N, C-alpha and C positions, 0 to 999 in steps of 0.2 A: 747308802741307797734308802731312799724314802718311801716309794711307792711303785706298784706295778700293776698293770692292767693286760688282761688278754683280749684282742678284738678282732673280729673279722671285718675286713674292709671290702667293698664292693667298687669294681672300676666303672661305675655309673657315669662319672663326669668326663669320660674319655671317649665316649660314643659321640660321632660326629667330628672328631678331631682328625686332621690329615694324618695319613699313615707315617710319614717321617717324623711325627712329633708326638705319637702315642707314649712311648716309654718315657721320654723325658716329661710329660705332662703327668703320667701316672706318679712318678716320683714326686712331683710338685703337690700333687694332691694328697698323697700320702703325709707329707710333711705338714699340710694345711690342716689335715684332719687330726694329727697328733698334737699340733699346738692348740687346737680347739679343745681336745679332749683332756689334755693335761695341764693346760694354762701357762706353758713355759714358751718364749718366743724363740729360744735356741733349741732346735730339733736337729738330732743327728742320725743319719741312717746307716745301718750297719752294711758291710760289704756283702754279706751273704743275702741279704734282702734286695740290694741293688741288683746282684746276679740273678735272683729269682725273678725279679721282674723282667730283666733283660734276656733270659734263657731261650726264649722262643724268638728273639728278634725285636727290632724296634716298633713293628707294627702288630705283632700278636701277642698283645699283653694279656696276662691271666686275669680272667674275670673277677676272681675272688682271692684274697691273700688273708691268711691268718697270722696277726703280728701281735708281738709283746711290747707295750710301752712301759718303759721304766724311768721314772724322775729320778734323777741322781744329782748330787752335790757337785758343783762346777770347782774343780781343783786349782784352775787358774785364776790367779790374784787379780791379773789385769782386766779380767772380763766384768762387764756391767752387770751381768746375769748371775745370780747366785745358783740357779738351777738349770739343768738341761734335760731333755728327754731323749733317750736312747730307743731307737725303733728297731727290733730284730724280728726275723721271721720264724714262725714256729712250723717245724718240720712235721711230716707225719699226720697231716689232717686228710682222711679219706674223703669224707664228706662234710659239706658245710650246713647241711640241714638241721635245724634245732640249736645251732649255736649260739650262745649268749654271751655278753661280755661279762668277764670273771675277773674279780680282783684277786691278784696272787700274793702268796706269801712270799717273803724276801728270800728265804732259804730255798725255794725250789728251783 
């Protein structure tokens, strides 16, 4: 593991999107955000994050999500990318007020 970062993502890019496309669009926006923040084109979404986005249905996506971005070495030799980003949800966030991006130690 090389680098980890804890970030709060808002769902501002899904306002105005049709109801039946909101949750898939939110997943795409999370992937796009992670690619920009970590600089790796290979982004993988954890299943718990996917369930967190979809837990209120396709049209009631959470407004904010606290995620952990971890850049890891790719073990697959056939892949053209040496690194990938794993995006996981951070549970137990009561309020999003005053949250900032944090660089996380690897052993946390």
